[in-house]
C-alpha positions as CSV (number, residue, x, y, z in Angstrom):
1,M,-24.8,48.7,-4.1
2,E,-22.4,49.8,-2.2
3,A,-24.5,51.8,0.5
4,K,-26.8,48.1,0.4
5,R,-23.6,46.0,0.9
6,N,-22.4,48.5,3.6
7,E,-26.2,48.4,5.6
8,E,-25.7,44.2,5.0
9,A,-22.4,44.3,6.9
10,W,-23.9,46.3,9.8
11,V,-26.7,44.0,10.5
12,L,-24.3,40.9,10.3
13,A,-22.5,42.6,13.1
14,A,-24.8,43.0,14.8
15,A,-26.7,39.6,14.4
16,I,-23.1,38.0,15.5
17,L,-22.5,40.3,18.1
18,A,-25.9,39.6,20.5
19,S,-25.9,35.7,18.7
20,S,-22.4,35.4,20.8
21,M,-23.9,36.2,24.2
22,A,-26.2,33.1,23.5
23,F,-23.4,30.8,22.1
24,I,-20.8,32.0,24.9
25,D,-23.5,31.6,27.9
26,G,-24.6,28.4,26.3
27,T,-21.1,26.5,25.8
28,A,-19.1,27.9,29.1
29,L,-22.3,27.4,30.9
30,N,-22.0,23.5,30.5
31,V,-18.2,23.3,31.6
32,A,-18.9,25.5,34.8
33,L,-22.1,23.2,35.7
34,P,-19.9,20.9,38.1
35,V,-18.5,23.7,40.0
36,I,-21.9,25.5,40.0
37,Q,-23.8,22.2,41.5
38,V,-20.9,22.5,44.2
39,G,-20.8,26.3,44.8
40,L,-24.7,26.1,45.1
41,R,-25.2,22.9,46.3
42,A,-27.6,21.7,43.8
43,S,-29.2,18.5,43.0
44,G,-29.0,16.9,40.1
45,S,-32.5,17.4,38.9
46,Q,-31.5,21.4,40.0
47,L,-28.8,21.2,37.7
48,L,-31.3,20.1,35.1
49,W,-33.5,23.1,35.6
50,I,-30.6,25.4,35.2
51,I,-30.3,24.5,31.3
52,N,-34.2,24.3,31.5
53,S,-35.6,27.1,32.7
54,Y,-34.1,28.6,30.0
55,L,-34.7,26.5,26.8
56,L,-38.5,26.3,28.6
57,M,-39.3,29.7,28.4
58,L,-37.1,30.4,24.8
59,A,-38.7,27.7,23.4
60,A,-41.9,28.6,24.4
61,L,-42.1,32.2,23.4
62,I,-39.5,32.3,20.9
63,L,-42.5,32.2,18.2
64,V,-43.9,35.4,19.9
65,G,-40.2,36.7,19.2
66,G,-40.4,36.1,15.8
67,S,-43.8,37.3,15.4
68,L,-43.3,40.5,17.3
69,G,-40.5,41.4,15.2
70,D,-42.2,40.7,12.2
71,R,-45.3,43.0,13.3
72,L,-43.7,45.3,15.4
73,G,-40.2,46.0,13.9
74,R,-37.4,43.5,13.8
75,K,-34.7,46.1,15.0
76,K,-36.9,47.3,18.1
77,V,-37.7,43.8,19.2
78,F,-34.3,42.2,18.6
79,G,-32.9,45.0,20.8
80,T,-35.3,44.5,23.5
81,G,-34.7,41.2,23.7
82,I,-30.7,42.2,23.4
83,A,-31.3,44.6,26.7
84,L,-33.4,42.0,28.8
85,F,-31.1,39.2,28.0
86,T,-28.2,41.6,29.3
87,A,-29.8,42.6,32.4
88,A,-30.7,38.6,33.1
89,S,-27.6,38.0,32.4
90,C,-26.2,40.0,35.1
91,A,-28.5,38.9,37.6
92,C,-27.5,35.1,36.8
93,G,-23.7,36.4,37.4
94,F,-24.9,37.6,41.1
95,A,-27.8,34.7,42.2
96,P,-27.3,33.8,45.8
97,S,-28.8,30.8,45.2
98,I,-29.9,28.0,43.4
99,G,-33.6,29.4,43.3
100,V,-32.5,32.7,42.2
101,L,-30.5,31.6,39.4
102,I,-32.9,29.2,38.0
103,A,-35.2,32.8,37.9
104,S,-32.8,34.4,36.0
105,R,-32.2,32.1,33.9
106,A,-35.9,31.9,33.0
107,V,-35.2,35.5,32.4
108,Q,-32.7,35.0,30.0
109,G,-35.1,32.6,28.1
110,I,-37.3,35.6,27.7
111,G,-34.8,37.8,26.3
112,G,-33.3,35.4,24.0
113,A,-37.1,34.8,22.6
114,L,-37.5,38.2,21.7
115,M,-33.1,38.5,19.9
116,I,-32.4,35.0,19.2
117,P,-35.1,35.3,16.0
118,G,-34.1,38.4,15.1
119,S,-31.1,37.9,14.7
120,L,-31.5,35.4,11.6
121,S,-34.6,37.6,10.4
122,L,-32.8,40.7,10.2
123,I,-30.3,38.6,8.0
124,A,-33.0,37.3,5.7
125,A,-35.0,40.4,5.3
126,T,-31.8,43.0,4.5
127,T,-29.8,40.8,2.6
128,A,-29.6,40.0,-1.2
129,P,-30.9,35.9,-1.8
130,E,-27.8,35.3,-3.6
131,R,-26.0,36.2,-0.8
132,R,-27.5,34.9,1.8
133,G,-26.6,31.6,1.9
134,R,-22.6,33.4,2.4
135,A,-24.1,35.4,5.1
136,I,-25.5,33.0,6.9
137,G,-22.7,31.0,6.7
138,T,-20.4,34.0,7.8
139,W,-22.7,34.7,10.8
140,S,-22.3,30.4,11.7
141,A,-18.9,30.9,11.6
142,A,-18.1,34.3,13.2
143,T,-20.0,33.2,16.4
144,T,-18.5,30.1,16.8
145,L,-15.3,31.3,16.1
146,V,-16.2,33.6,19.0
147,T,-17.8,31.1,21.1
148,V,-14.4,29.0,20.6
149,A,-12.9,30.0,23.7
150,G,-16.6,29.7,25.5
151,P,-15.9,25.9,26.9
152,A,-11.8,26.9,27.8
153,L,-13.1,30.4,29.2
154,G,-15.9,28.4,31.8
155,G,-13.2,25.9,32.3
156,V,-10.6,28.3,33.5
157,L,-12.8,30.8,35.5
158,S,-14.5,27.7,36.9
159,D,-11.1,26.7,38.4
160,L,-10.2,29.8,39.8
161,G,-13.9,29.9,41.7
162,L,-15.3,32.4,38.9
163,W,-18.0,30.6,37.7
164,R,-20.3,33.8,37.8
165,A,-17.8,35.9,35.4
166,V,-19.3,33.3,33.0
167,F,-22.7,35.0,33.2
168,L,-20.8,38.6,33.1
169,V,-18.9,38.0,30.2
170,N,-22.5,39.2,28.4
171,L,-22.2,42.5,29.4
172,P,-19.7,44.1,26.9
173,L,-21.2,42.1,23.9
174,G,-24.8,43.4,24.7
175,I,-23.7,46.9,25.0
176,A,-21.7,46.8,21.8
177,A,-24.6,45.1,20.3
178,L,-27.2,47.7,20.9
179,V,-25.0,50.3,20.3
180,V,-24.2,48.9,16.5
181,L,-27.9,48.3,16.5
182,A,-28.9,51.7,17.3
183,S,-26.8,53.7,14.9
184,K,-26.2,51.2,11.6
185,V,-28.9,49.3,11.5
186,P,-32.3,50.0,10.0
187,E,-36.1,48.8,10.5
188,S,-37.8,46.4,8.8
189,R,-41.3,44.4,9.4
190,D,-44.0,43.1,7.6
191,E,-46.5,45.6,6.7
192,S,-48.7,43.4,5.5
193,I,-49.4,41.6,9.1
194,S,-52.5,42.1,10.9
195,G,-54.2,41.0,14.2
196,P,-53.2,41.1,17.7
197,V,-50.2,38.8,18.9
198,D,-51.4,35.1,19.8
199,L,-50.8,35.5,24.0
200,F,-53.1,32.4,24.7
201,G,-50.9,30.6,22.3
202,A,-47.9,31.2,24.0
203,C,-49.5,30.7,27.4
204,L,-50.4,27.0,26.0
205,A,-47.2,26.7,24.7
206,V,-45.5,27.5,28.1
207,A,-47.9,25.1,30.1
208,G,-47.1,22.4,27.6
209,L,-43.2,22.7,27.9
210,A,-43.5,23.2,31.4
211,G,-45.4,20.0,32.4
212,L,-43.8,18.1,30.2
213,T,-40.1,19.0,31.3
214,Y,-41.4,19.2,35.0
215,G,-42.9,15.2,34.7
216,F,-39.6,14.0,33.1
217,I,-37.1,15.8,35.6
218,E,-38.8,15.0,39.1
219,A,-39.7,11.6,38.1
220,P,-36.3,10.1,39.4
221,D,-37.1,12.0,42.6
222,F,-41.1,11.2,42.8
223,G,-41.6,8.3,40.4
224,F,-43.5,8.0,37.4
225,G,-46.7,7.1,39.7
226,D,-46.6,10.4,41.4
227,A,-49.8,12.2,41.5
228,R,-47.4,15.5,40.5
229,V,-45.6,14.1,38.1
230,I,-48.8,12.5,36.5
231,A,-50.4,15.8,36.5
232,A,-47.9,17.7,34.8
233,L,-47.4,15.5,32.3
234,A,-51.0,15.7,31.4
235,L,-50.6,19.1,31.6
236,G,-48.0,19.2,29.4
237,L,-50.0,17.0,26.7
238,C,-53.2,18.4,26.9
239,A,-51.5,22.0,26.4
240,S,-49.4,21.3,23.5
241,F,-52.7,19.4,21.9
242,A,-54.8,22.5,22.7
243,F,-51.8,24.7,21.0
244,V,-51.7,22.7,17.9
245,L,-55.7,23.1,17.9
246,L,-55.8,26.9,19.0
247,E,-53.4,27.6,16.0
248,R,-55.3,26.1,13.7
249,S,-58.1,28.1,14.3
250,R,-56.3,31.6,14.3
251,E,-56.1,34.1,11.9
252,S,-53.1,35.2,13.0
253,P,-51.7,32.1,14.9
254,M,-48.0,32.6,16.6
255,L,-47.2,29.0,14.7
256,P,-48.7,29.7,11.2
257,L,-49.0,26.2,10.2
258,K,-49.4,27.0,6.7
259,L,-45.4,27.5,6.7
260,F,-45.4,23.3,6.7
261,A,-46.9,23.2,3.1
262,S,-43.2,23.2,2.5
263,R,-42.1,19.7,2.5
264,S,-38.3,21.0,2.7
265,F,-39.8,23.3,5.5
266,S,-41.3,20.1,7.7
267,G,-38.7,18.2,6.8
268,A,-35.6,20.6,8.2
269,N,-37.6,21.1,11.2
270,V,-38.1,17.3,12.1
271,L,-34.4,17.2,11.4
272,T,-33.8,20.2,13.7
273,L,-36.1,18.4,16.8
274,L,-34.2,15.1,16.4
275,L,-30.1,16.3,16.3
276,Y,-30.5,19.5,18.5
277,G,-32.4,17.1,20.9
278,G,-29.7,14.3,20.7
279,L,-27.0,17.4,20.8
280,S,-28.2,19.2,23.7
281,A,-28.4,15.8,25.8
282,A,-25.4,14.8,24.8
283,T,-22.8,17.9,25.3
284,F,-24.6,18.3,28.8
285,F,-23.9,15.5,29.9
286,L,-20.2,15.1,28.1
287,S,-19.0,17.9,30.4
288,L,-20.5,16.2,33.8
289,D,-18.7,12.9,32.3
290,L,-15.4,15.1,32.0
291,V,-15.7,16.4,34.9
292,Q,-17.2,14.3,38.1
293,A,-16.2,11.0,36.4
294,Q,-13.2,10.9,34.1
295,G,-11.3,13.1,36.5
296,Y,-10.7,16.5,34.3
297,T,-10.7,20.0,35.0
298,K,-12.6,22.3,34.5
299,T,-10.3,23.9,32.2
300,Q,-9.4,20.5,30.6
301,A,-13.0,19.6,30.0
302,G,-13.5,23.1,28.2
303,L,-10.3,22.6,26.1
304,A,-11.7,18.9,25.2
305,F,-14.3,20.6,23.2
306,L,-12.2,22.9,21.2
307,P,-11.9,20.7,18.0
308,F,-15.9,20.7,17.8
309,A,-15.5,24.4,18.0
310,L,-12.6,24.9,15.5
311,L,-14.7,22.4,12.9
312,L,-17.6,23.9,13.1
313,T,-16.1,27.2,12.4
314,L,-13.7,25.7,9.3
315,L,-16.7,23.9,7.7
316,S,-19.7,26.6,8.3
317,R,-18.9,29.1,6.0
318,W,-18.0,26.7,3.3
319,A,-20.7,24.6,3.4
320,G,-23.4,27.2,3.3
321,A,-21.8,28.2,0.3
322,L,-21.5,24.9,-1.6
323,A,-25.2,24.4,-0.5
324,D,-26.0,27.2,-2.3
325,R,-25.0,25.6,-5.4
326,S,-25.4,22.1,-5.3
327,G,-28.3,22.3,-2.6
328,P,-28.1,21.1,1.2
329,R,-29.6,17.2,0.7
330,L,-26.5,15.9,0.8
331,F,-24.8,18.3,3.8
332,L,-28.2,17.6,5.8
333,T,-27.9,13.3,5.2
334,L,-24.0,13.2,5.6
335,G,-23.8,15.6,8.3
336,P,-26.3,14.2,11.2
337,A,-24.7,10.8,10.1
338,F,-21.2,12.0,11.5
339,V,-23.3,13.2,14.8
340,G,-24.4,9.9,15.0
341,L,-21.3,8.4,14.7
342,G,-19.7,10.8,16.8
343,F,-22.1,10.2,19.8
344,L,-21.4,6.2,19.5
345,V,-17.8,6.7,19.6
346,L,-17.9,8.6,22.8
347,A,-20.4,6.2,24.1
348,L,-17.5,3.6,24.0
349,P,-15.0,4.7,27.0
350,G,-15.5,3.8,30.4
351,I,-13.7,5.2,33.4
352,T,-10.2,5.9,31.2
353,R,-7.0,7.4,32.7
354,G,-8.1,10.8,32.5
355,P,-6.7,13.6,30.9
356,S,-3.6,11.5,29.7
357,A,-6.0,9.4,27.8
358,Y,-8.3,11.6,25.8
359,W,-6.5,11.3,22.3
360,T,-7.7,7.7,22.2
361,S,-10.8,8.1,24.1
362,F,-12.7,11.3,23.7
363,F,-11.3,13.0,21.0
364,P,-12.3,10.8,17.9
365,G,-15.8,11.4,19.0
366,I,-16.0,14.9,19.7
367,V,-14.1,15.5,16.3
368,L,-16.7,13.3,14.1
369,F,-19.4,15.0,15.8
370,G,-17.8,18.5,14.9
371,I,-17.4,17.3,11.4
372,G,-21.1,16.6,10.9
373,M,-22.7,20.3,12.5
374,G,-20.0,22.0,10.4
375,L,-21.5,19.8,7.7
376,T,-25.2,20.9,8.7
377,V,-25.6,24.0,10.6
378,A,-25.5,26.6,7.7
379,P,-27.3,24.1,5.2
380,L,-30.4,23.7,7.4
381,T,-30.2,27.6,8.9
382,S,-30.2,28.2,4.5
383,T,-33.1,25.5,4.2
384,V,-35.4,27.1,6.7
385,M,-34.9,30.8,5.7
386,G,-35.3,29.8,1.7
387,A,-37.8,27.8,2.2
388,H,-40.7,30.7,2.2
389,P,-40.6,34.6,0.8
390,P,-38.5,36.7,2.9
391,R,-42.0,38.3,4.5
392,F,-42.3,35.2,6.6
393,S,-38.5,35.5,7.4
394,G,-39.3,36.1,11.1
395,A,-41.9,33.2,11.6
396,A,-40.0,30.8,9.9
397,S,-36.7,31.7,11.9
398,G,-38.6,31.2,15.3
399,V,-40.4,27.9,14.4
400,N,-37.0,26.7,13.6
401,N,-35.3,28.0,16.8
402,A,-38.5,27.1,18.9
403,V,-37.8,23.2,17.7
404,S,-34.5,23.6,18.6
405,R,-35.0,24.9,21.8
406,G,-37.9,22.9,22.7
407,A,-35.8,19.7,21.4
408,G,-32.9,20.6,24.2
409,A,-36.0,21.5,26.6
410,L,-37.3,17.7,26.1
411,A,-34.6,16.0,25.8
412,V,-32.5,17.1,28.7
413,A,-35.3,16.5,31.0
414,I,-36.3,12.6,29.1
415,L,-32.7,11.5,28.7
416,G,-31.8,13.5,32.4
417,S,-34.5,11.4,33.8
418,L,-33.1,8.3,32.0
419,A,-29.6,9.4,33.7
420,L,-30.7,9.5,36.8
421,F,-32.6,6.4,36.8
422,G,-29.8,4.4,35.7
423,F,-27.1,6.2,37.7
424,A,-29.4,5.2,40.6
425,S,-29.9,2.1,39.7
426,A,-26.3,0.8,38.6
427,L,-25.0,2.5,42.4
428,G,-27.5,0.4,44.1
429,S,-25.8,-2.6,42.4
430,S,-22.6,-1.4,43.2
431,A,-23.4,-0.3,47.0
432,T,-24.3,-4.2,47.0
433,D,-21.2,-5.6,45.7
434,L,-19.2,-3.7,48.1
435,G,-20.8,-5.2,51.1
436,L,-21.8,-1.7,52.6
437,D,-24.1,-2.5,55.4
438,A,-27.8,-1.0,55.6
439,H,-26.9,2.7,56.9
440,A,-24.1,3.6,54.7
441,R,-26.1,2.0,51.5
442,A,-28.9,4.1,52.2
443,A,-27.1,7.4,52.8
444,L,-25.5,6.4,49.5
445,M,-28.3,5.9,47.6
446,A,-29.8,9.2,49.4
447,G,-27.4,11.3,47.6
448,A,-27.7,9.3,44.2
449,R,-30.0,12.4,42.9
450,D,-26.5,14.6,42.8
451,L,-25.4,12.4,39.8
452,G,-21.9,12.5,39.6
453,A,-21.7,15.0,42.7
454,T,-22.6,12.4,45.2
455,L,-20.7,11.9,48.2
456,P,-19.5,8.6,50.0
457,P,-21.2,7.8,53.0
458,P,-19.4,9.7,56.0
459,G,-17.5,7.6,58.3
460,L,-16.2,4.8,55.5
461,A,-12.7,3.6,56.0
462,A,-10.4,4.8,53.6
463,D,-10.1,2.2,51.0
464,A,-13.7,1.6,51.5
465,E,-14.4,5.4,50.4
466,A,-12.0,5.0,47.7
467,A,-13.9,1.8,46.3
468,V,-17.2,4.4,46.8
469,K,-15.7,6.9,44.5
470,A,-14.8,4.8,42.0
471,A,-18.4,3.1,41.8
472,I,-19.9,6.4,41.6
473,A,-17.5,7.2,39.0
474,S,-18.5,4.3,37.2
475,S,-22.3,4.1,37.5
476,F,-21.9,8.0,36.0
477,A,-20.1,6.6,33.3
478,S,-22.6,3.4,32.4
479,A,-25.6,6.2,33.2
480,F,-23.4,8.7,30.4
481,R,-23.2,6.1,27.6
482,I,-26.7,5.6,28.1
483,V,-27.8,8.7,27.2
484,L,-25.0,8.8,24.8
485,V,-26.4,6.1,22.5
486,C,-30.1,7.4,22.9
487,C,-28.3,10.6,21.4
488,A,-26.9,8.5,18.1
489,A,-30.0,7.0,17.7
490,L,-31.7,10.8,17.4
491,A,-29.2,11.9,15.3
492,F,-28.8,8.8,12.5
493,G,-32.8,9.7,12.3
494,S,-32.5,12.7,11.7
495,S,-29.9,12.1,8.6
496,L,-32.8,9.6,7.3
497,V,-35.6,12.3,7.6
498,A,-33.5,14.7,5.2
499,A,-32.8,11.6,3.1
500,L,-36.5,11.5,2.8
501,T,-37.8,15.0,2.6
502,I,-35.1,17.6,1.6
503,G,-34.2,18.6,-1.5
504,R,-38.7,17.8,-2.4
505,P,-39.8,21.2,-1.6
506,A,-43.6,22.0,-2.2
507,P,-44.3,25.2,-4.3
508,R,-43.9,27.9,-1.7
509,P,-47.2,30.3,-0.6
510,R,-47.6,33.4,-1.5
């Protein structure tokens, strides 16, 4: 018994170290985006691609990662993912241009697709059922505790002009995870699985997500009537539909549709789609709003997220353990509702007095969605992993992670497109009200694709330049409000899904 507990502890340690890379990378990167945009001269659409190139590859290939782990060995595939993610982080840290950074982020996504499902599937496969919920809660709390410093770290490094170090901090974590994995973690696989890996399905998944993502991100620049945008969206829809048809006909599919026979599993994944889509877009634009519209330094913007991280850390383990005893339905109904309420509160402030107004403007909303996610994360993960026998753990983890990352990619693309349209519309109205001449107005609108980093036209008088800067900030705050209201609607929708589906599972497949 003692040996079994020690084994579980080492598995948990390896999973926490590896997952922490992804958590730190995401939280610190969001805060660093404004300075990356300036440093690499990225447009607003390129800024979206920094996030979505990673999410796109991660979401499309994470099912392959889970399937490969079940077939070839979870430890082996997990270790390969850690090594690739670590190497790609190094490439991101030394990227000389925005194109190289976006490409390196895509490679990070491939590594993450092999690494991320392995962390939870190893926990599920090696931890006794009666301790699984607590272990997942510990994983949630520990990874969050490690990443509490992520936003602040990203802010401090960005203010010092060291945004590249945001990626390089992954190197020691990756090396430590590989050492623990190699020396302490046993191998596990599903011996009953046979047949080739569904690589054609993976290609269709990449094409589907890439087409939809490209179409929505580029639409503000080219217009929805542009042939390239229409072709990309059509490709995305057709490839996604073909992917589902292919998976239905496969004997060994990448996406085992039989998993969705469980009502709880299906409901949990719809909840994930809505909630994590809203969360990804909200946190992405909140960082930009704080820095580009509200006048926060990058360090102050990072610290603004601290209440969210602390609440998630404090509540996750407790919520996971309690959900094991009383069931997850209440947690998964109330948690997303708190998140939605938090997003609505965050949408209320316009342009504030800056950091001095934080406690009455952004702090209440951040606390609310921190409580909501703290109540949700561990019970949601336990529901997904517990809806099927352990031999399906890799596939179940892969599906849920694919849904959450795919939701993030689509939400950032769709709501990012909405933000670009909304910002340009608001800025155009402001430019007219300010009485700018045609040349100055054209120059201002030409830079509107940079969102809050848009610069006033050259040659303006000091008072006119100040008025244009205020209009840029106000226009971004207006676009931010629209995005946050949409995110709140997604969160409330996920709460409704939980109330209708969680806790009423169909019989588990054997």
